[in-house]
C-alpha positions as CSV (number, residue, x, y, z in Angstrom):
1,M,36.8,95.2,-31.7
2,R,33.2,96.8,-32.1
3,P,33.3,99.8,-34.7
4,S,30.6,101.3,-32.6
5,A,32.1,100.6,-29.1
6,P,35.8,101.3,-29.8
7,E,36.8,102.1,-26.6
8,I,36.1,98.5,-25.6
9,E,38.7,95.5,-26.9
10,F,38.0,91.9,-26.8
11,R,40.7,89.2,-26.6
12,L,39.9,86.1,-28.4
13,Y,42.0,82.7,-29.2
14,T,42.2,80.4,-31.6
15,S,44.6,77.5,-32.7
16,S,47.0,78.5,-35.3
17,G,46.7,74.5,-36.5
18,F,43.6,75.0,-38.4
19,K,43.6,74.3,-41.8
20,E,41.5,77.5,-42.2
21,S,42.1,80.5,-40.1
22,H,38.7,81.8,-38.4
23,I,38.0,83.4,-34.7
24,Y,34.7,82.0,-32.6
25,I,33.3,85.7,-32.0
26,S,29.8,84.5,-30.8
27,P,30.5,85.1,-26.7
28,L,30.4,88.6,-28.4
29,N,26.5,88.6,-28.6
30,P,27.2,89.9,-32.5
31,S,23.6,91.3,-33.7
32,R,23.4,90.3,-37.6
33,H,25.6,91.3,-40.1
34,E,27.8,93.1,-37.5
35,S,31.0,94.0,-38.5
36,F,34.4,94.1,-36.2
37,L,37.5,95.0,-36.6
38,V,40.8,93.5,-35.9
39,K,43.4,95.0,-34.0
40,S,46.0,92.6,-33.9
41,L,47.3,89.2,-34.5
42,R,49.8,87.5,-31.8
43,L,51.1,84.6,-31.0
44,Y,50.0,83.7,-27.3
45,E,52.6,81.1,-25.6
46,T,52.3,80.3,-22.1
47,S,54.6,82.7,-20.9
48,C,51.5,85.0,-22.0
49,F,49.1,82.9,-20.1
50,V,51.0,83.1,-16.5
51,R,51.1,86.7,-16.7
52,D,47.6,87.1,-17.7
53,F,46.3,85.0,-14.4
54,N,48.4,86.5,-12.2
55,Q,47.4,90.2,-13.2
56,H,43.6,89.0,-13.2
57,K,43.6,86.4,-10.8
58,P,39.9,84.9,-9.9
59,D,38.6,86.8,-6.2
60,D,38.7,82.9,-4.6
61,F,42.5,82.3,-6.0
62,E,44.0,85.7,-4.4
63,N,46.6,83.1,-2.6
64,T,47.6,81.3,-5.9
65,A,50.2,82.3,-8.7
66,L,51.7,80.7,-11.7
67,L,55.3,80.8,-12.4
68,I,57.7,79.8,-15.1
69,L,60.6,78.2,-14.1
70,G,63.4,77.1,-16.5
71,T,60.7,74.7,-19.0
72,K,58.5,74.3,-15.9
73,V,55.1,75.8,-15.0
74,M,54.5,76.1,-11.5
75,M,51.7,77.1,-9.1
76,R,52.1,78.4,-5.9
77,V,49.5,78.4,-3.2
78,D,50.4,80.5,-0.1
79,R,53.8,79.1,0.8
80,S,53.5,75.9,-1.1
81,E,54.7,74.7,-5.0
82,V,53.5,72.2,-7.1
83,E,54.9,71.6,-11.0
84,I,51.8,71.6,-13.1
85,R,53.2,68.8,-15.9
86,Q,53.2,68.6,-19.2
87,A,51.9,71.9,-19.1
88,R,49.9,72.9,-22.9
89,L,47.9,75.4,-24.1
90,T,44.9,74.9,-26.3
91,S,41.7,76.9,-27.4
92,D,37.9,75.6,-27.7
93,G,35.7,78.7,-28.9
94,S,37.2,82.3,-27.8
95,R,38.7,80.6,-24.7
96,V,42.3,79.7,-24.2
97,I,43.1,76.8,-22.2
98,L,45.9,75.3,-19.7
99,H,45.9,71.9,-19.2
100,G,48.5,69.6,-16.9
101,T,48.3,67.8,-14.2
102,L,49.3,68.0,-10.2
103,T,50.2,64.6,-9.8
104,G,52.0,61.4,-10.8
105,D,48.4,60.3,-11.6
106,T,47.7,61.6,-14.6
107,N,43.8,59.7,-13.9
108,R,43.4,62.4,-10.9
109,G,45.2,64.9,-11.0
110,C,44.3,66.8,-14.7
111,I,43.6,70.3,-13.8
112,R,42.6,73.0,-16.7
113,I,42.6,76.3,-16.2
114,A,40.5,78.3,-18.8
115,K,40.7,81.7,-19.7
116,R,37.6,83.6,-21.2
117,F,38.4,87.3,-21.4
118,E,39.9,88.4,-18.4
119,E,38.2,85.8,-16.3
120,Y,39.3,82.6,-15.5
121,R,37.4,79.0,-14.3
122,L,39.4,76.0,-12.8
123,D,38.5,72.7,-13.1
124,F,39.5,68.8,-12.0
125,V,39.1,67.0,-15.5
126,D,38.9,63.4,-14.2
127,H,35.5,64.6,-12.2
128,H,34.2,67.4,-14.4
129,A,34.5,69.4,-11.1
130,R,35.0,73.1,-10.5
131,I,37.9,73.7,-8.1
132,T,36.6,76.9,-5.9
133,Y,39.2,77.5,-3.7
134,M,43.7,76.6,-2.5
135,K,45.4,76.4,0.8
136,G,49.0,75.3,0.9
137,I,49.6,73.9,4.6
138,G,53.3,72.9,4.0
139,D,54.3,70.6,1.8
140,K,50.7,69.9,0.8
141,V,48.3,71.5,-1.0
142,E,44.2,71.0,-0.2
143,V,42.3,71.8,-3.3
144,T,38.3,72.2,-2.7
145,Y,36.1,71.0,-5.3
146,I,32.6,70.6,-6.3
147,R,31.1,68.5,-8.7
148,S,27.6,70.3,-9.3
149,S,26.2,73.3,-7.7
150,R,23.1,71.2,-6.3
151,E,25.5,69.7,-4.1
152,P,25.2,70.8,-0.1
153,Y,29.0,70.1,0.2
154,Q,32.5,70.4,-0.8
155,H,34.9,67.8,-1.4
156,I,39.0,68.4,-0.5
157,R,41.7,66.8,-2.6
158,V,45.1,66.8,-0.8
159,I,48.3,67.2,-3.3
160,D,52.0,66.8,-2.6
161,A,54.0,69.6,-2.8
162,K,57.3,71.5,-1.7
163,S,57.0,74.0,1.1
164,L,59.0,77.2,0.8
165,W,58.4,78.3,4.3
166,Q,61.9,79.2,6.0
167,P,62.8,80.7,9.7
168,K,63.6,83.9,9.6
169,E,67.6,83.9,9.7
170,G,69.0,83.4,13.7
171,S,65.3,82.8,14.8
172,N,65.0,79.2,17.0
173,P,61.3,79.0,18.7
174,N,61.1,77.2,21.2
175,E,58.1,74.5,21.5
176,A,56.1,76.9,23.5
177,Q,56.8,79.9,20.9
178,R,56.2,77.5,18.1
179,R,52.7,76.2,19.8
180,I,51.6,80.0,20.0
181,L,52.9,81.0,16.7
182,E,51.0,78.0,14.9
183,L,47.6,78.6,13.4
184,D,45.1,76.5,15.1
185,R,43.5,74.0,12.6
186,S,41.7,71.7,14.9
187,N,38.0,71.5,14.9
188,M,35.4,73.5,16.9
189,S,34.3,72.1,19.9
190,R,30.4,73.2,20.4
191,K,30.9,75.8,22.7
192,E,32.9,77.3,20.0
193,I,30.6,76.4,17.1
194,R,27.8,78.3,19.5
195,A,29.9,81.5,20.4
196,W,30.5,81.7,16.3
197,I,26.8,81.8,15.6
198,D,26.3,83.9,18.5
199,T,28.7,86.4,17.5
200,E,29.2,86.3,13.6
201,G,26.2,84.0,12.4
202,S,22.3,84.1,11.7
203,I,19.7,81.6,11.7
204,D,17.6,82.2,8.3
205,S,13.8,81.0,8.4
206,S,12.7,81.4,4.7
207,P,10.5,79.5,2.9
208,P,12.1,76.8,0.6
209,R,11.1,78.7,-2.7
210,E,13.2,81.9,-1.3
211,G,16.3,79.4,-0.3
212,G,14.7,77.4,2.8
213,P,16.2,77.4,6.6
214,Q,20.0,78.0,6.7
215,I,22.5,79.1,9.6
216,N,24.8,81.4,7.9
217,V,28.2,82.3,9.6
218,S,30.5,84.8,8.1
219,Q,34.0,85.9,8.1
220,K,37.0,87.7,6.7
221,H,39.3,84.5,6.4
222,R,38.8,80.8,5.3
223,E,40.3,79.1,8.1
224,P,38.2,79.7,10.7
225,L,35.2,78.8,9.3
226,E,37.0,75.4,7.8
227,A,37.4,74.5,11.7
228,Y,33.8,75.7,12.2
229,A,33.1,73.3,9.2
230,G,35.0,70.7,10.3
231,G,33.0,70.7,14.2
232,V,30.0,70.6,12.3
233,A,30.4,67.9,10.6
234,E,31.5,65.9,13.5
235,L,28.0,66.4,14.8
236,G,26.4,64.7,11.1
237,V,26.2,68.1,9.4
238,R,27.1,68.8,6.1
239,C,28.1,72.8,5.8
240,M,29.6,74.4,2.6
241,I,32.0,77.2,2.6
242,S,32.1,80.0,-0.4
243,R,32.8,83.4,-0.5
244,D,30.1,86.2,-1.1
245,K,31.4,88.2,-4.3
246,R,29.1,91.2,-3.0
247,T,31.1,91.8,0.3
248,G,34.3,89.7,-0.3
249,Q,33.7,87.6,2.7
250,F,33.7,83.5,3.2
251,V,30.2,82.3,4.4
252,A,29.9,78.8,5.9
253,R,26.3,77.4,5.3
254,I,24.1,75.1,6.6
255,V,21.0,74.5,4.2
256,D,18.5,71.9,5.3
257,Y,15.8,71.4,7.9
258,E,17.4,68.8,10.2
259,G,20.8,70.4,9.7
260,V,19.5,73.3,10.9
261,A,18.0,71.9,14.0
262,K,20.9,69.4,14.6
263,V,22.7,72.3,15.4
264,I,20.4,74.0,17.5
265,S,19.6,71.2,19.5
266,E,23.3,70.3,19.9
267,V,25.0,73.6,20.7
268,G,21.8,75.5,21.6
269,P,20.7,77.3,23.4
270,F,22.0,80.9,22.4
271,R,23.4,83.7,24.4
272,C,22.4,86.4,21.9
273,P,18.9,87.7,22.3
274,Q,18.5,87.8,18.3
275,R,19.3,84.3,18.1
276,N,16.9,82.9,20.4
277,E,14.3,85.1,18.6
278,Q,15.5,83.4,15.3
279,V,15.3,80.0,16.7
280,R,11.8,80.9,17.8
281,R,10.9,82.1,14.1
282,F,12.7,78.7,12.9
283,I,10.1,76.5,15.1
284,E,7.4,78.4,14.3
285,C,8.1,77.6,10.7
286,L,8.5,74.0,11.8
287,D,4.7,74.0,13.1
288,M,3.4,75.6,10.2
289,P,0.6,73.7,8.7
290,R,1.2,72.2,5.1
291,K,-0.2,71.0,2.5
292,E,1.6,67.6,2.3
293,R,3.5,65.5,4.5
294,R,7.4,66.2,4.7
295,R,9.5,63.8,6.2
296,V,12.1,66.2,6.6
297,V,10.3,68.7,8.9
298,E,9.3,65.7,11.1
299,R,12.5,64.8,12.1
300,A,13.7,68.0,12.5
301,K,10.8,68.7,15.0
302,K,11.7,65.3,16.3
303,L,15.0,66.7,17.5
304,L,14.2,69.2,18.9
305,G,11.4,67.6,20.7
306,L,8.8,69.1,19.4
307,L,6.9,65.4,18.6
308,T,4.9,63.9,21.4
């Protein structure tokens, strides 16, 4: 802790294997010759890491928990459970990192969960890829990850897991009931895509320096947006799902001229007057005079029949 701000405490981590004991304080941005008070030193074990992760889960991993069952470290995602094999802790700077593998293939399943203060980051080691979301589907866990913030879309890796779903005692739903109770994960049709853009979406025509043209659809739950993104993908358009930290809602984004034009041409016209007005502004944006030729704009205009 800082003597100048004793009400704020920091937790830093170091390895007990160092020949000379030291703690990195550079993440605290200390001023020159600033002093710090060490209140306690104690061993930090895997059980401590599991406890802290469950108490301070990242916003996008509220459906995820870590558990210790005997000598095993488990990851529970919704009602699916997968073992983190060969789990071990290391330190890097001020962080503590849980390493392990989620599959039998150590070249593809290595995962790293890094804790810095009270924030966590999950990564796949093989691709240096940041994990953005995890979803349990029975005996499978879908892991969504992104290799670079510049990518307009995300990748999905499927990992074998153990299903924890148990039917209620005395319940034996027939096929018709099971069909009604199951979540529809099929891709959306063109009509459904249009309806979601009409009701839950917007079409933005901002200039490139302010984000460029976008189609955004937001929802509290991620599953409908995955069905929406799947339907959009069948049109040959890339769609990325992320979480808005300000509102807490998930947002599906199409972020390029050609993709926006493709969706408008394939699923339009829209029923909402506001959406039709947004389409009109997008067309005006395409028709604006430009100092240099942009092929992506020309392709977008061709999709909308604006080129003769």
